[in-house]
C-alpha angles and dihedrals in degrees: 000000000000123000117263143155091269097042111154121228117267131253088015150288126066115262116258111247112254093356118157116223111270121220106268093010118131110258113250115228130190116208115197106189130137097202102092096200094049091043093052092045094050093042093051092049092050093046088052088059092053100264122137104231129193117192129203131168105211138052093239093052089045092055091046091052092046094051092046099046109019095213123208093243138009124216107199136190114206098208099068122161099238104036140349116279091236087073088061091052091052093049095049093046091056090069112014149026093225108156111256121200114191118217105188144155089216105109100175116115090227091059092049093049093047093053092047092046090053090057109275111144101211140002131214122183124220132280093048139161116251089226091062091049090050091052092050091049092051091050093049093047091049090052092046095049098039121207094265126214096081124126114267114257095031133105113205127192111170109302092345116099125184115193104208095190098043095038092227132129129203133184121200087345094307123113120251114208109220132169116242091258093048088051091054092048092051091045092056092048094046093045087059096039111162091024132091113252111198122222090247094051092049094046094049092049095050107025103020135248094297089070098047094118098041095099092161088072089061092046093052097047096044089050090052092048092050091050093050094047091049091050091056096046108018093165096049129090093250092115089076095043096097109048119196121217101200113241093003115059145264138304126197110216117246134008123295126233130207 
């Protein structure tokens, strides 16, 4: 089956509009890709892993399918025939936090940063291995669902706990003394654990839009946070918790719970 604007979900059954994922239910994915061969190949591979996949070939059909079915995750090509894929990101982000994984032939760092700044959660360049896409999807779905069972008002990543309400941080049960600004930086990164947070996104969230291009602020504060975490738990693996993607931003390893 080739991808098209009327592509039916695989392996079957139309998505229920506005439905939240049920425990044990197959995740519903929307693939917006105009290359029919690539679309069919990716959709078949995903269906083989138990996902319900709907394929469309244009941005307009993608937005229609998204609004009708509210999938659990969107895979999006940027070079669509009717409009740029970034318009799809903008539209989805007006209403929802649905995970968006970009699959694009655009290799320039500027294109990647722009898509991520607009609200995409991850970015894979073509050509890509299906195994890598599968791994990215699993990570985004874990982050979106959350492990459950955590105390409200907390963000937990491994042994690191950030209490949003109390404005306190602990690592392996020991307190971590952070300044208010360091706390806000860490909160943004942990809230998006498992996802890439661009410098611009982080700066706007903590300092405001006037500081969007001041990437050195992010470097300094992330360095201070890393140092303080390592001082509290020098024998732990916290040194690799916040991973830098040079020229782009930061990613906290693993999904966060609340």
